[in-house]
N, C-alpha and C positions, 0 to 999 in steps of 0.2 A: 503493499500498500505506500501511495505518496502523498506524501500533504506537502504544500507549498509552505506551511507556516512551523512545519517541525524545528526544534532546535534541540543542540544534543551540547553537554555542559558534563564538568566532571567535579568530583567533589575531593578535597582534600585536609589531611591531618597529620598532625605530627606523630606518624608511625613508622616503624621500620624495623627490620631483625635482626633481632640481639640486642645487646645491652648498648644502648647509644644515649649519649647525654642529651640534654635538652636542646644546645643550640645541635647538635647533631641532627635530631628528630625536626625541628624546621628546615636545617639545609634540604631535608628530604621532601618537604612542601615546594620549595623551590623547583626543586629539581621535577616534580612532577609536575608542576606548572609550564615549566620551559616543555617538557614534553608535548602536553596537554595543546597548547598554544599552538604548536608545529605541527602536531595531527587534525589543527582546524575547530577544537572545539568552540564553542560559543564563551565559556566562561569558566571560572572554577570556585568552586563553592565550601564555604566550611563551616563550621558549628561551633557556639560558644559554652565552654565549661569551666569549673572553678573547682579549686583544692583536690583536685584527683589525677590518676594518671589516664581517667578515661577521656583522651581528646585535650591535654591542657591549652587550649586557647580563649585563653579569658577576656581578649580584643580582639575578634574578626575585624575590625573597621582598621584597628594598628597593621595586622598582619596585611590587609589589603592596601593600605597605603605603601608598605613595604614591598610589595610586590610588584604593584601597578608601573612601577617605571624601569622596572626588570624586562618585563611582559605588556610593552606598550601594546593596546588595543586589546587586550583581552579583559572582558570582563568579571566581576567578581559577585560571588552570592555569599548570603549567610540563610543557613538554614540552622538555628534561626539568631535571631538577636532578639533575648528574652528582656521585653518592653518593662515589666514590672519593677527591673532591679537599676532602672537607667533614670537619669536627671533627664526628661524629654528635651528641655531648651537646651541642655548642654549638646543630646544627641543629635539632635536636628541642626547644631552648627556643627559638629563633628562631620556628620552627615553631607551637608553642604560643601566643606571642605574638601571630602575627600573627592567630591562629584568635581570638583575643578581641579584636582592632584591627577585624578587618572582619564582615561581616553575611552575606556568601555563603558557598559552598562555597569549598574549596580543593582542587583535582582537582592531586595533587602526583605527577606521574612521575618515576619514577627510573632512571637508566642510568649505564652504566660510563663514555660517552663515547669518542669515536674520532679525537681531533686529536692527532695527537704533539707539535705545536707546544707544546698547552695542557699536556700532561701532563710535556714537557720544561721548560716555564717554574716548572709548580709544584716540580720535582724527584721525579718520581713514576715508578716503572716501570709501564709499560702490564701487565705481565705480570702483577701482583697486583693488578690491578684487580678480577676474579672476586671473591678472596676478602675485599678492601676493601671492595666495594660488601654482599657479605653481612654480614660487621661493621656497616654502616652501619646496613645495614635493620632487624636484629636489635636493634639500641639504638633505632631509633625507633619501633621498634613493641610495645616495652616501655615508653619512655619516653613516647612520645603515648598511652598509656592512662592517664595518671595517678594511676598507683599507683607505689609504692615499688619501683625495679629494680635489678638490677645487671647486669654483663656481662664477661667473660673472653674476649676473639677473639684471634687472630694479630695484628691490626693495632692494635684498638682497645677499650679497657676502661674500666671505670668505679672499678676500684680499691676500689669501696666500693659501699654500697646509696644512692643520692640517688632526690628525686623533681623532676620537672620541674616546673617555677615559673615565669609561673602555669599552672593546672590548665588543661591543653589542652579546647577546646571539640571532644572527641572527633563528635561530630556533623558538625561542619563538615568534619572531614579526612578525604581520601580517597587514600590511597597506590595508585600503579601504576605496573608493571616496564615498562620500554620493550622490546619483541621486536625483536630484530634478524634472527631465524632460526629454524625450527622448534625448536631445540635449545635455546635460551636461551628461546623458548615454555617447553617445557619445565621448565627452571630457575624462571622465575619462578612457573609453578605449584605447584610443588613447594615453595617459599619462603612461598605463600601472596599470592601480589602477582595482582591484578586485571591485564589486558592492555592495553597502552598501544601502537598501532601509526602509522605515517605510511604514505601512498603515495608513497615512494619505488621502493616496490617494487610489480612488478605485481601483478593481483588475484588468479593463483592463487599466488604465492607467501606473500600472505597469507590466503589460504584454508587453506595448509599449516601455517602458524603458528599459525593460531587452532585448527584441528582438534588440534594437536599441545598445545595449551594446555589446549581443553578434555577431550580423555583424560585429562591429568595434571591436573586441577582436580576431574575426576570422581572420581577415584582417592583423591585427598587430602580428599574431603569439601567443596571450596570451593564458595559459594553460588553456584545458578545464575542468580540475579538482580542480579550485580553488575553496574555499567557497563564497558561495552567502546570506550573511545572511539577513535578515528582520525581523522588530522590529512590532507587534502588539498589541494595548492593549486589555487586558485580564479579563474577569470577568465569572468565570465558576459557575453554580448551578445547582440546580435538574432539571429545566427544562429552556427552552428557554424564557418563558415572566419571571419568576424570575430573570433570569441574565438579561434580558431587564431592568426590574424594577430597578436593580444595575446600570446599564449605561445611564439610564435615570438622577439617582440623581447626582451618580461621576464625569460622563465626563461632564455634563452640567458645574459644578462647576469649572471644569477643563478648559473649553477653556473659561470662564468666567475670570480666571486667566491669561490665554494666551493671551486672547484679549486685556488686558493691559499693557502686558509685549510688543505685535508685535505693539502698537498701532495700532491697526485695523479699528479702524473708523476715521483713519488720512489718509490712503490709501499713505505711504509715498514713496511707491515703484513704482507707476506707470512712473514720471522721473527718474527712477535711471538706467542709462544702466546695462545690465545684471541682472537686477532682474525685469522687465516690468511682467514676467509671474505670479510672486508671488502677484501681484495685486487683480489677482482674487480669487487666495485660502486663502488669509488671510482677504479679507473681509466677507469669508465664518463664521470665528470665531465666528461673532457675533452672528449670525444665530443659531450656535453649542450649543452657551451658553443657550439657550431655551430648557429645558427637551422633549419638544414636536419634536424638529428636531433632535434628537440625532438617532432615529432607522437606516438611514439609514449608518450614519458611524459607526453604532456597526456593523450592516452587512457584512461590511469587515473589520471586527477586530476578535478578538478572544471571542465573546461574544455569549455566550448560553449553552447549557448542553453539556456533553462531547463529544455526538454524534455531533453535530452540530460544535464544534471548530474541531473535528477532520476531518470536511468535509470541513473547510477551511484550514486544512494545506494542505490536498490534493488539494486543486484548487493551494495554492499557491508553492506545490511544481511541478504541472505541468507547471507553467509558468518559472520555473529553478531556484527557491531557495531551500536552503540546511542546512540551520543555522536558525533556527526558535526563536526569543528573545520574551519572555513571559513577558507582559508589565503590571503588576497589580498595580504598586508603583503609581499611581494615586492621585491626592490633595488630602487628607480630607479620603482616605481610610484605614482605621483600620488595625494595625498588623495583627490581626484575621482572618480577610477574606483576605488582602493578602497573607497569608500563606496556608488557604485553598487553594484558588485559586491556588498556587503551587505545592499542594499536588492534588490537582484533577488531574491538567494537568500532574503530572508525574507519577501518577497510573493507569490513563484511557487515557490519550492521546498520550502521547510520546511510550510508548511500541510499539502501533500500528505501526508504523513507524520505529522504531531502539530498536528489542528486547535487543543491548547490555543497552540500557539505565535502563532497571528494576532490571538488573543484579549488573548495578554500585548501586542504589540506595536500 
């Protein structure tokens, strides 16, 4: 299937094989960006996490400002910036500054965050997350217009009219709302945020979330031609069996680290208003730490031969996605394998959906 507006991006993270220092891990990110950029991918996406070995990138925007001059023209994405943790007026200024320093697009996903460890360390109540998120987005939406604005919210206010400087390059800034459920999809569409998903959830859950977003977006009058990105863990090999063997090894190690970061055994979400639905999902992390339980998860990500991965892209396209983030940057995956995955996808999968991609490469 060919779709003219399909985009292909890749995820980066400070990961690598062996006992690497943080400085060396960050060098791995630069190496991935250079390869992905040369292969023709649209953008490099990163995650925000604090206080643990689980993707230690506390400032995606700072990372982007470092990478932008080394990969001119490459776009950058965040999946996600955790909005409740920021002073949104300052965040708007930093995004505006980055939009003037880079030459590619900025695809900035906004989310509430789900790690109690991080909320506790910042001294914030998770039950305030949704309202803090709303205040943050409203200020970003006004501030990144480049026009004078003011805002009075429950948790954040400007207290006077201000204008963000430097003037934001609005054509480069694209904001998204992370979808964790059909309910959150409706909320994001009501706010006027385009959807951002991950393949942490099976396709039928993604389909429900996108349907909910689409229904509300139509009612709100949100434009239909927006980008709709989705991120998928990606391991490609000559055969499905070979790729699945890689997944059982690397993804199970990833889930072990994720289980620690999210305190999966403690089940801290069941009594937190607004987070109850995550209790069941995060309890599953411990199960996925066992290699024998990985196959199901791998089945709704980009794991397999090029033909199998292309079929997965096709399924996600039918659900409504048009911006695919290839994610080989899993904990412990060596550089050679990450780059091989990026190359295989660029040469054997992406051109089936976007002929222009192969020309860019």
